Backbone as a chain_set.jsonl record, in Angstrom:
{"seq": "XXXXXXXXXXXXXXXXXXXXXXXXXXXXXXXXXXXXXXXXXXXXXXXXXXXXXXXXXXXXXXXXXXXXXXXXXXXXXXXXXXXXXXXXXXXXXXXXXXXXXXXXXXXXXXXXXXXXXX", "coords": {"N": [[182.238, 36.008, 193.44], [180.523, 37.009, 191.36], [181.435, 35.382, 189.171], [180.733, 32.869, 190.025], [177.971, 33.081, 189.935], [177.55, 33.421, 187.154], [178.504, 30.795, 186.292], [176.661, 29.243, 187.418], [174.273, 30.157, 186.065], [174.985, 29.422, 183.464], [175.059, 26.729, 183.795], [172.311, 26.063, 184.389], [171.137, 26.866, 181.977], [172.257, 25.144, 180.3], [171.251, 22.594, 181.16], [168.574, 23.129, 180.903], [168.445, 23.411, 178.087], [169.229, 20.79, 177.251], [167.081, 19.298, 178.19], [164.966, 20.462, 176.713], [165.807, 19.71, 174.084], [165.749, 16.945, 174.316], [163.029, 16.561, 174.828], [161.989, 17.488, 172.39], [162.91, 15.698, 170.542], [161.349, 13.444, 170.547], [159.041, 14.334, 169.137], [160.098, 15.258, 166.757], [161.342, 12.818, 165.834], [159.178, 11.333, 165.398], [157.793, 12.694, 163.409], [159.752, 12.621, 161.383], [159.801, 10.006, 160.621], [157.883, 9.562, 158.796], [159.142, 10.139, 156.544], [161.38, 8.427, 156.571], [161.968, 4.928, 157.151], [161.747, 3.376, 160.447], [164.209, 1.928, 161.26], [166.101, 2.925, 159.475], [166.125, 5.559, 160.2], [167.119, 5.282, 162.741], [169.644, 4.431, 162.115], [170.757, 6.632, 160.933], [170.689, 8.484, 163.037], [172.337, 7.248, 164.876], [174.712, 7.194, 163.395], [175.21, 9.922, 162.905], [175.569, 10.653, 165.542], [177.883, 9.14, 166.265], [179.86, 10.375, 164.543], [179.972, 12.95, 165.672], [180.871, 12.314, 168.373], [183.377, 11.139, 167.756], [184.727, 13.214, 166.598], [184.673, 14.989, 168.882], [186.134, 13.534, 170.623], [188.65, 13.484, 169.39], [189.217, 16.207, 169.214], [189.485, 16.901, 172.009], [191.776, 15.521, 172.726], [192.456, 13.543, 174.757], [193.994, 10.946, 176.74], [194.117, 7.791, 175.254], [192.766, 4.422, 175.309], [194.547, 1.395, 174.687], [194.263, -0.108, 171.402], [193.277, -3.034, 171.568], [192.152, -6.478, 170.943], [190.967, -7.316, 173.23], [189.843, -4.915, 174.081], [188.36, -3.889, 172.025], [186.326, -5.894, 171.257], [184.39, -6.188, 173.435], [183.643, -3.471, 173.328], [182.453, -3.154, 170.806], [180.333, -5.008, 171.122], [178.788, -3.757, 173.216], [178.193, -1.498, 172.104], [176.702, -2.052, 170.088], [174.449, -3.216, 171.537], [173.833, -1.054, 173.248], [173.583, 1.168, 171.671], [172.707, 0.98, 168.813], [170.744, -1.202, 168.802], [169.11, -0.202, 170.95], [168.249, 2.342, 169.91], [167.017, 1.498, 167.623], [164.899, -0.197, 168.489], [163.521, 1.627, 170.111], [162.685, 3.619, 168.162], [161.263, 1.925, 166.446], [159.188, 1.164, 168.115], [158.124, 3.714, 168.641], [157.211, 4.336, 166.062], [154.875, 2.864, 165.983], [153.194, 4.039, 167.97], [152.218, 6.967, 169.933], [153.997, 10.126, 170.268], [153.666, 11.026, 172.846], [153.029, 8.748, 174.34], [155.348, 7.269, 173.989], [157.225, 8.88, 175.235], [156.528, 8.808, 177.887], [156.735, 6.04, 178.416], [159.445, 5.756, 178.13], [160.384, 7.414, 180.031], [159.606, 6.158, 182.303], [161.289, 3.987, 182.392], [163.704, 3.841, 184.073], [162.358, 3.369, 186.56], [160.978, 1.007, 186.025], [163.101, -0.687, 185.721], [164.293, -0.647, 188.313], [162.042, -1.918, 189.667], [162.132, -4.418, 188.488], [164.705, -5.365, 189.465], [164.225, -5.395, 192.18]], "CA": [[180.81, 35.784, 193.47], [179.936, 37.131, 190.006], [181.8, 34.183, 188.462], [179.907, 31.698, 190.59], [176.593, 33.285, 189.295], [177.738, 33.115, 185.706], [178.598, 29.397, 186.074], [175.281, 28.623, 187.744], [173.227, 30.416, 185.046], [175.431, 28.62, 182.434], [174.605, 25.314, 184.039], [170.828, 26.017, 184.236], [170.868, 26.981, 180.614], [172.639, 23.876, 179.674], [170.242, 21.746, 181.637], [167.314, 23.413, 180.106], [168.585, 23.064, 176.575], [169.117, 19.347, 177.027], [165.707, 18.768, 178.417], [164.177, 20.839, 175.622], [166.192, 18.921, 172.798], [165.257, 15.605, 174.562], [161.619, 16.549, 174.62], [161.662, 17.74, 171.014], [163.45, 14.562, 169.892], [160.159, 12.39, 170.296], [158.074, 14.87, 168.187], [160.959, 15.232, 165.398], [161.519, 11.459, 165.359], [157.76, 10.78, 164.895], [157.65, 13.368, 162.081], [160.788, 12.125, 160.432], [159.46, 8.556, 160.382], [156.941, 9.613, 157.564], [160.127, 10.149, 155.393], [162.38, 7.278, 156.699], [161.566, 3.785, 158.117], [162.385, 3.436, 161.754], [165.48, 1.435, 161.266], [166.968, 3.83, 158.66], [166.268, 6.77, 161.002], [167.976, 4.859, 163.799], [171.008, 4.317, 161.647], [171.138, 7.967, 160.664], [170.889, 8.961, 164.323], [173.626, 6.653, 165.408], [175.867, 7.658, 162.587], [175.536, 11.331, 163.26], [176.214, 10.696, 166.988], [179.215, 8.679, 166.17], [180.789, 11.433, 163.984], [180.096, 14.105, 166.717], [181.626, 11.806, 169.445], [184.68, 10.875, 167.341], [185.321, 14.578, 166.461], [184.943, 15.537, 170.142], [187.376, 12.791, 171.229], [189.881, 14.033, 168.647], [189.591, 17.67, 169.64], [189.921, 16.897, 173.457], [193.214, 15.019, 172.914], [192.636, 12.911, 176.053], [194.689, 9.669, 176.584], [193.366, 6.639, 174.616], [193.179, 2.993, 175.637], [195.238, 0.586, 173.572], [193.301, -0.83, 170.583], [193.504, -4.479, 171.453], [190.926, -7.206, 170.819], [190.239, -7.305, 174.62], [189.111, -3.812, 174.325], [187.544, -3.684, 171.0], [185.258, -6.772, 171.096], [183.28, -5.65, 174.336], [183.223, -2.183, 172.935], [181.493, -3.321, 169.774], [179.141, -5.598, 171.581], [178.084, -2.955, 174.019], [177.808, -0.38, 171.201], [175.467, -2.61, 169.229], [173.276, -3.375, 172.467], [173.537, 0.132, 173.918], [173.325, 2.257, 170.628], [172.062, 0.615, 167.629], [169.618, -1.949, 169.148], [168.141, 0.509, 171.657], [167.7, 3.237, 169.07], [166.143, 0.819, 166.551], [163.671, -0.663, 169.142], [162.847, 2.789, 170.515], [162.122, 4.234, 166.942], [160.34, 1.037, 165.969], [158.01, 1.403, 169.106], [157.464, 5.106, 168.313], [156.421, 4.128, 164.858], [153.468, 2.291, 166.274], [152.455, 4.729, 169.025], [152.257, 8.393, 169.779], [155.28, 10.64, 170.9], [153.389, 11.173, 174.184], [153.133, 7.456, 174.936], [156.638, 6.91, 173.909], [157.978, 9.568, 176.17], [155.993, 8.341, 179.185], [157.371, 4.791, 178.677], [160.901, 5.993, 178.228], [160.755, 8.161, 181.338], [159.329, 5.192, 183.345], [162.352, 2.994, 182.234], [164.463, 3.527, 185.358], [161.414, 2.745, 187.575], [160.681, -0.413, 185.713], [164.324, -1.393, 186.024], [164.297, -0.843, 189.754], [161.011, -2.851, 190.068], [162.702, -5.73, 188.187], [165.735, -5.684, 190.373], [163.639, -5.665, 193.545]], "C": [[180.106, 35.85, 192.122], [180.318, 35.941, 189.135], [180.938, 33.049, 188.735], [178.425, 31.717, 190.027], [176.496, 32.984, 187.938], [177.77, 31.503, 185.46], [177.223, 28.814, 186.372], [174.177, 28.928, 186.77], [173.597, 29.575, 183.822], [174.881, 27.165, 182.598], [173.1, 25.138, 183.909], [170.381, 26.074, 182.818], [171.17, 25.807, 179.86], [171.609, 22.756, 180.006], [168.97, 21.965, 180.976], [167.352, 23.048, 178.606], [168.553, 21.508, 176.379], [167.859, 18.773, 177.265], [164.742, 19.233, 177.266], [164.476, 20.001, 174.387], [165.638, 17.542, 173.079], [163.783, 15.568, 174.303], [161.2, 16.619, 173.195], [161.978, 16.461, 170.172], [162.296, 13.528, 169.593], [159.317, 12.996, 169.157], [158.884, 14.851, 166.806], [161.016, 13.841, 164.918], [160.258, 10.952, 164.7], [157.514, 11.359, 163.485], [158.498, 12.874, 161.013], [160.466, 10.699, 159.985], [158.419, 8.534, 159.166], [157.941, 9.616, 156.356], [160.994, 8.938, 155.381], [161.603, 6.179, 157.551], [162.384, 3.999, 159.409], [163.87, 3.061, 161.769], [166.532, 2.271, 160.504], [167.169, 4.996, 159.539], [167.195, 6.448, 162.23], [169.523, 4.808, 163.343], [171.618, 5.72, 161.345], [171.381, 8.603, 162.014], [172.143, 8.552, 164.905], [174.842, 7.074, 164.683], [176.308, 8.989, 162.819], [176.277, 11.433, 164.67], [177.671, 10.22, 167.027], [180.278, 9.675, 165.615], [181.048, 12.477, 165.002], [181.001, 13.44, 167.8], [183.143, 11.529, 169.01], [185.448, 12.329, 167.175], [185.614, 15.216, 167.86], [186.088, 14.864, 170.817], [188.707, 13.273, 170.632], [190.314, 15.425, 169.097], [189.984, 17.598, 171.175], [191.329, 16.38, 173.704], [193.363, 14.34, 174.156], [193.447, 11.576, 175.722], [193.623, 8.653, 176.137], [193.714, 5.385, 174.995], [193.808, 2.294, 174.36], [194.109, -0.15, 172.789], [193.668, -2.351, 170.511], [192.23, -5.181, 171.313], [190.271, -7.235, 172.25], [189.511, -6.039, 174.805], [188.073, -3.575, 173.341], [186.199, -4.583, 170.868], [184.091, -6.345, 172.129], [182.761, -4.41, 173.858], [182.217, -2.255, 171.761], [180.211, -3.987, 170.177], [178.338, -4.686, 172.362], [177.504, -1.812, 173.128], [176.528, -0.853, 170.419], [174.181, -2.633, 170.196], [172.849, -2.016, 172.924], [173.026, 1.26, 172.861], [172.373, 1.783, 169.632], [170.659, -0.215, 167.972], [168.596, -0.996, 169.951], [167.537, 1.578, 170.876], [166.693, 2.655, 168.127], [164.838, 0.513, 167.282], [162.937, 0.573, 169.548], [162.085, 3.347, 169.239], [161.004, 3.22, 166.301], [158.95, 1.189, 166.852], [157.191, 2.685, 168.862], [156.736, 5.104, 166.968], [155.032, 3.734, 165.043], [152.638, 3.016, 167.303], [152.628, 6.171, 168.803], [153.606, 8.869, 170.483], [154.933, 10.648, 172.392], [153.544, 9.895, 174.924], [154.494, 6.997, 175.09], [157.518, 7.6, 174.955], [157.643, 9.131, 177.66], [156.751, 7.033, 179.431], [158.853, 4.972, 178.882], [161.294, 6.539, 179.552], [160.534, 7.144, 182.454], [160.381, 4.112, 183.382], [163.164, 2.664, 183.578], [163.587, 2.805, 186.462], [161.089, 1.262, 187.366], [161.923, -1.337, 185.891], [164.488, -1.75, 187.467], [163.207, -1.939, 190.233], [161.478, -4.303, 189.562], [163.663, -6.121, 188.904], [165.212, -6.014, 191.689], [162.91, -6.995, 193.486]], "O": [[179.288, 35.01, 191.748], [179.459, 35.525, 188.359], [180.461, 32.346, 187.844], [177.785, 30.71, 189.724], [175.529, 32.369, 187.49], [177.132, 30.999, 184.536], [176.712, 27.979, 185.625], [173.248, 28.137, 186.61], [172.7, 29.046, 183.166], [174.348, 26.537, 181.682], [172.657, 24.132, 183.355], [169.393, 25.442, 182.441], [170.484, 25.453, 178.901], [171.175, 22.054, 179.093], [168.335, 21.015, 180.517], [166.431, 22.481, 178.019], [167.92, 21.008, 175.449], [167.511, 17.794, 176.605], [163.826, 18.499, 176.895], [163.546, 19.6, 173.688], [165.074, 16.954, 172.155], [163.298, 14.656, 173.632], [160.245, 15.968, 172.771], [161.31, 16.225, 169.165], [162.284, 12.861, 168.559], [158.903, 12.248, 168.271], [158.313, 14.438, 165.798], [160.779, 13.6, 163.734], [160.249, 10.284, 163.666], [157.11, 10.672, 162.547], [158.072, 12.711, 159.87], [160.94, 10.307, 158.919], [158.177, 7.458, 158.619], [157.594, 9.139, 155.275], [161.335, 8.438, 154.309], [160.793, 6.446, 158.439], [163.437, 4.633, 159.47], [164.693, 3.835, 162.257], [167.706, 2.296, 160.874], [168.308, 5.446, 159.659], [167.96, 7.309, 162.665], [170.455, 5.097, 164.093], [172.821, 5.937, 161.489], [172.385, 9.312, 162.079], [172.939, 9.362, 165.379], [175.896, 7.29, 165.281], [177.497, 9.288, 162.93], [177.289, 12.093, 164.903], [178.536, 10.787, 167.695], [181.391, 9.793, 166.127], [182.194, 12.877, 165.211], [181.971, 14.124, 168.128], [184.05, 11.68, 169.83], [186.597, 12.516, 167.575], [186.633, 15.884, 168.034], [186.907, 15.493, 171.488], [189.717, 13.43, 171.319], [191.479, 15.758, 169.313], [190.9, 18.346, 171.516], [191.986, 16.711, 174.691], [194.443, 14.515, 174.72], [193.542, 11.177, 174.561], [192.466, 8.659, 176.557], [194.914, 5.117, 175.054], [193.563, 2.638, 173.203], [193.175, -0.71, 173.364], [194.263, -2.837, 169.549], [191.203, -4.544, 171.548], [189.045, -7.173, 172.342], [188.595, -6.01, 175.626], [186.987, -3.111, 173.688], [185.149, -4.1, 170.445], [182.949, -6.172, 171.703], [181.55, -4.198, 173.923], [181.245, -1.501, 171.733], [179.134, -3.639, 169.692], [177.121, -4.793, 172.209], [176.441, -1.263, 173.419], [175.543, -0.154, 170.185], [173.086, -2.201, 169.835], [171.648, -1.762, 173.009], [172.193, 2.112, 173.17], [171.226, 2.229, 169.655], [169.598, 0.118, 167.443], [167.4, -0.997, 169.66], [166.347, 1.814, 171.081], [165.646, 3.246, 167.862], [163.77, 0.892, 166.802], [161.724, 0.592, 169.339], [160.868, 3.511, 169.328], [160.002, 3.653, 165.73], [157.837, 1.31, 166.34], [155.963, 2.768, 168.865], [155.745, 5.814, 166.791], [154.118, 4.198, 164.361], [151.478, 2.657, 167.508], [153.078, 6.628, 167.752], [154.243, 8.089, 171.19], [155.807, 10.309, 173.19], [154.114, 9.88, 176.015], [154.861, 6.416, 176.11], [158.44, 6.991, 175.498], [158.522, 9.136, 178.522], [157.353, 6.87, 180.492], [159.431, 4.35, 179.773], [162.333, 6.216, 180.127], [161.208, 7.236, 183.481], [160.39, 3.343, 184.343], [163.274, 1.541, 184.071], [163.992, 1.855, 187.133], [160.953, 0.446, 188.277], [161.819, -2.534, 186.158], [164.763, -2.889, 187.845], [163.499, -2.755, 191.108], [161.186, -5.288, 190.241], [163.663, -7.332, 189.127], [165.76, -6.919, 192.318], [162.344, -7.434, 194.487]]}, "num_chains": 1, "name": "protein.A"}
């Protein structure tokens, strides 16, 4: 029973931390864009994330897919669309608006996607 309670509190702490960091990212990104143009900041964010993900993958030592063109080409395409392009457009939009407006629009994205599908 005690173990379950510890796991539950760890889970809540992790969820709270993620939400706090997510909320603060709008404010920090807006402040950092005074020092860096939006696309440079997107490149920095994406590069740091890539380094963290590669290090995590190497530490976990999980099975890896074969590095063939059939695997690499879609991976690069989806990485550009999902990572670089999304971050660049998000930060470019944030450059022209407030962090509050940006967070509201970003939060509404799943709802807008649902409306478009319907």
